[in-house]
N, C-alpha and C positions, 0 to 999 in steps of 0.2 A: 702812219708810220714812215713818214716820207718828207721830201723837200723839193722846192720848186724854183726854177729860174724867171729872170724878167724879159725873157725873149718876146712874149706877145706884146707886152706894154712897149718895148724898145722898137720893135718892128713897127708898130702903130706909129711910132715918132720918127719913123725913116732911117733907123739906123741900118747899116749894111749886113748881109749875112755873115760876111766874114768877121765884123766886129763882133755880131751876136754869138760866134761860136764859142768865145769865153776861153776860161782857163784851162791849159793843156789842151789846145784845139786841134790835136792830130787825129780826131775820132774820124772813123769811116763814115760817119753818118751826115756827111757833108750836104746831102740832098735835103735835109732839114732846115727849118727856119733857124737852127743854131744848135750848138752842143749843149750838155747838162749844165753849163754855167755862163750866164749871161755877163755882158759888158758892164763896167762900172758905171753906176749912176746915183746920185745925190737924192736919196729918199727920206733922208732925216729931217724933222723939223719940230718946232716946240708944240708939244700936245695942247689940247685946249684948256686943260686947267693949269697950265704954267709951269708944271714941274720939269724934271730933267728931260731931255731930249729922248724920245723913243721912235721906232720905225712907223713910218705913216706911207699911205700909198693907197692906190684904189684896187689892187689885186695881191696875191700873195698867200704862201702857207708854209707847213715844216719842213710825215714820216716819216716819221715816223721815220722821218723819216724821211727833210727828205729829199726831193729829186727834181731832175730837170723835165721839161715838158716840150711839145712839139707845137706851141702856139696855143697852149691852154689857156682858160680864164685863170687858172692857179699860177702865181709868180711871185718872187721875192726877190730882196736885194741880195746880189751876188757879188763876189769880190771881184776887184780888178782883174781884167784878162792878163794872162802871164803866160810864157812859154814853160812848158814842162821841163823841170830839172830832174825829178825822179824817174827811175827806170825799174818797174814800170811806172807809168803814171796814172794816178787815181783822178778821176774828175766827179765822182760822186758816191755817196755812202748810202747803205739802207741798213738799220738795225732791226733784227728780229728777236725772238726769244732765246738768249744764250748763244746767238750766232750774229755773225755781220757779214755783208757782201759790199764790194767795191765794184763800180764800173770804171773800167780802163779807157784809156784814151783811143785805143785801137778797136773799141767796140764790144770788146768781151767783158765778161764778168767772172770774178772770183771770190769765194767765199771761205768763211773758216768758222770754227767753233763748234757747237753741238750740232751733230746730223741727224738728230731725232727726227723720226718721221721723213726723213729724206730731205732735210730743210737745205743742205749744202749742195744737193743735185749731183752727189757722188755715190757709187756703188757700196762703198765701205760704210760703216757705222761705227767706227772707233769711238771710244768715251771721248777722247781729246783729240781735236784737230785744230791744232795751233798755226799751220800753214795754209796761208790762201791758196786754193785751187780752182782751177777753171770749170765753170758749169759747162759740160758738154752740149754742143749744138748751137751756141750762141754767137750772133755776129751782128753786126750794124746795129747795136743797141744803143739806145738815146736816154733810157730812163729806167730804174730800178726801184723796186717797192719789196718789203719785207713784212710779212705776217708772223703769227707764233710759230708755225711749222711749215710754212711754205712761202714762197716767194715768185715774183713775176718779173717780166722784163718787156719793154716797148722797144720794137725795132723800127728803124726807120722807114720800113714800107708799110706801117699800121698794124703790124702782127703783135699781139699780145701773147706771150708764152710763159706758162708757169710750171713749177716744180715743186716736189715734197709732198705734204699729207692731203689727201684729197676726202677726208671724213665727212664733209659736208657739201661737195662739189665745188670747192674752192678753185679747183683747177679748171673749171667748165666742163660741159657736157661731154668731150672727149677724154677727160681724164678717167683713171682706173675707177671701178666701182667701189663703193664702201669706203672700208678703211685701208685699202691698198695704197702703196707708195708709188709716187712716179718719181724716179730717179735722173730722168733726164727730160728736159723742157719740153712741153707740148703746147701747141696753139690753142687758143679759147676762140672758138668761131661764135657767130651771132651777136657780134657788137656791130650796133647798126649806124656806124658813121666815123668819122674821123678822130681819133683818140689824142686828145690834148695831154692828158696825165694819167697814170695810174696809181690807185692807192689800195693799201691792203689793211683790213680788219684783222680781227684775232683769226677768224675762220672763214672769211669771205674776202672777195676780191670786188673792186670797183675800177671803173673807168670814167673819167670826167672827159666828155667829148668838146671839140672845139666850139661847137654850137650851145656848149653850158648844159647839155642834158646830162644825167648821172646814170650809169648803167652798172649794176652789181650782180653777183653770183656767188654761191656758196651758202653759209650758215643764215638762216632767215627765220629761226627759232624765238628771236627776241623781238620781231617787228622792225628790226633794223633796214628791211629793204621795203616796208610798207606793205600793205594788202594782208592777205592770210586770214586766218579763222582764230579767234581768241578762245583759248581753253581755260577750264578753271583753275589751271595752275599759273595762269597769267602768261603763259607762253602761247606762239602760234604755230598753226600748221598751213601750209607744209613747212617742215623743219628746215629743207634745205631748198635752194632754188639753182640747180647747175646750169641753166641756162640764164644768160644775162637779162635782167628784168629793169624797168626804168624806176629809179626812185623819185618821186616828185616831192616837191616842196610849195609853199605858199608863195615865196619870192624866187626870183631868178638865181640859181646857184651860181655864184662867181668863184667859190672855192669849196672845197671838199676836205673833211676830216674823217675817215675811218677808224674809228677806234675798235676796242675789241669786240664789242657785241652792240655798237651803236654807231650812229652816223651823223654828222653834224654838217650843215653848209652855212657859208656866210653869203647872204643875199646882195643883191644891187641896192637895197634900200637901206643897207648898214646893219641888219638883224643877224641874229645867229638863230637858225633853228635845227632841232635835233629830234631824232627819233630812235628806239631802240631800248636797250636795257637801261634802268635807272636805279639800280640797286644801291649804288654809290651817290645819286645826285648829278651823273654824267650829263643828263639830259638838262641840267639847269633850271628845273622848275620849281624848286623849292619844296618838293614833295618825295625826297627818297624814301623808300620803304612804303609808301601810300600809293602812288603809282609806278610800280616796278619795270613794267615793258609798256611801250606806246608803238604802234604802227602809222602813226601820223605825225607829222612835224609840228611843233608849236615853238614860239620864240623863247630863247633863253631869257631868264626874268633880269630885268636892268641893264642890259646889253642895247646901247644905241649907237650910230656912228662909228659901226666897225669898219676896219679897213685890212684887217688881217685874221685869218683863221690858221692857227698853227696844227700841224699832223700830231697826232697822239699815240703813243706806243700801246696804251693800256685804256685805264679806267677813268682818266682825268683829261681836261680839254683847256685850252687857253686861247685867248683872243686880244687884238688891239683894238681898243674902242675909244669912245671920248674920254674916258676915266683912265687911260692907262693900259698897260698888260693886266688882263683879268683872267683867273683860272677858277676852276670849279671841278667838283668829283672826289674820287679817291684821294683821300689825305693823311694814309697812316704815317707817312714820315714828313708831313709838312711839304708835300710836292707841290701843292695848290699856292704855296706861300703864306700858309697860316699855321700856327703851332696847334697841332691836332689836339693838345691837352685843353685848348681853349675854343677852337672851333670845330671840334670833332674830327672823325675819320671820313666822314661823308659831308661834304661842304656842297650844299644843295642850290646856292646862287653864287654868281661871281665874287671872287675875292681879289682886290687889287694888290698886286706885287711890288712893294716898294725897293727902293735902294737899287734900281737897276741901271739907271743912267741911260746912256744912248745904245741902242742895240738895233741890230740888223737881221736877226732872225731868232727864233726861239725853238727847241725841241723838247715836247713833254715826253718823258720815258716812262717807265714802268712806275718806279716809285721814286723818281726824281726828275727834275727838268733842269734844263740847261739852256742860257742864252749866249748869243754870240753878239760881243760888242762892236761898235764902230771902229774901234782900235784894233779888231782882229784877235782879241782876247776872249776869254770865256767866264761866264758867272753860273754857277749851279747852286740849287737849292732842292730841300728833300733828304732822301736817305744817304747815309755815310756807312751802312752796314758792310759794305763790301769796298769801301774807300772811294765811293763816286764823287765825294767833295774834294778828292786828291788830299785825304787827311787819313792818317792810322785810323782804323775803326774805334781803338780806345779813346780817341779825342771826341767821341760822340756818334751817335747814330741818326740823329734827326737834327736837321738844320732848315728850319722854315725860311730864314731869310736868306737872300743871295750871297755867296761867298766866291770871292775871285779863285780861280784855278791857276795856281803857280806854275811857271815852266811852260807855258802853252802859249804861243805867239803866232801872227800871220795866219791865223785861220780863216778859211772860207767857208766852210759847213762845218755845224755840229750835230751829232746822231746820238741822241741818248736812246739805249736800249732798256731791258727790263733793268739789269743791274751793271750795265757797262756802258761807258761813255767814249767814243770815239770822235775824233775832230780831223777834219782834212785840212792839211795846211797847203799854203801858196807853194806852187811847184809841183804838187801832186802827191806828196808822201802823207802817211797817215799816223798819227798816235792815238793810243787807247790807254783806259784806266779801269779799275773796279772789279767786278767778278771775272776771274779766269778758270771758272771750275771746269770748263769744256773747252778751254784755248780760246776763248772768244776775245782775248787781247791780242792775239796773233803773234806771240812771243816765241820765238825759237832761235836756237844759236848752234851752228854748225861746230863751232869750238867748244862748246860744253860750259860757255860762261854763264854765271848765275845771273837771272834777269834781275832788275830792280823791283823793289816791292810793288805790288799790284795797284797799290793806291797813287804811285808815282807815275804820271803819263810818260809812255815809251813808244818807239817805233814799232809798226806792225812788219813783221819781215816777211815781205813778199819775195 
């Protein structure tokens, strides 16, 4: 549920720390290898099949989200570095379930939308929270990531702090027991190394270390962390792992995608390996409903030469491989780019998404998917139930082929949540559209003026 920067790749090429600081580089985390956004670099080139240009490169990802890193194996194309023009200036977005969070250039974090189970890190649990407010106790943050009802932040001192729901130990061993909520950020102990990036699953959390090891904690019932004992139900015990445990793959993990109840990695050999729940085919093994859960990784069928793995918000995944952008898994509204009436609602092997053109990033949300183009515009496909395609819902609820999102330009990051889409713009402002049930579009007006329809992208009122 995240997104990543090009800092590690650019640093290897000899770029300076100042250049790597990226857009809105006022961050207090100057002791890191860079801020959440890296400097511009041309990473587009024709794919092997000769179709329209898509993003290529040897590392990168989404998050969900998703996020900057501190020298992680995960990285992606970021927008050109530019000075902050917005006040406050946002440098990164993370989309959870009916809530959003923003990392600001001063190293603090603000969240808005649903505060169910404490996801916003605030004491009140009002039904609607349209105004972004700070998460208490956070400073010097360099990356954020959001799960269903919990979120985490990576600080410049290598500390990971989390807040919200702890139903499965997703806040770490020092979080509250059982179903208690944590309304302020608590540090996660036991991560054995320098964290390159953090990734949130639905009810679990992960850290991808700069030495490329992966450690996760929280919900492990579905085999998504490896290990455990298989029950007759197809689930595994222990059902939760509050202390970080290593998740291993056959190949070396270059990138990580923590989905709702599953994990995928892109390996150094260009394969994608997944483990965890498979009820919607999100493991890409061609056997949804047969192998429901798996606690060891296996390659996604038909993927080779993968250069990107994009962070997912829920039950489907996408990667860039030799055949272009390919998605698989949950497809109720065409979010893998295939008509659900023809391909079904569980696409068990990768489907190639067409009509994308040149893209620089991609964000698989809950029931929709959005791509950031090299021109700074956005294309989306999947659900339009809440206007996620920037169309009135009566225009149709399912769009399996990418459509252009009007009125949005100069985008540097796209963050697709469950039913809400947000875009970070050059200069540090944010626009959102889609579901606003819990104020997740961040729209409020001091003068009482009526906001535009929710399917029309509009600014978040910081």
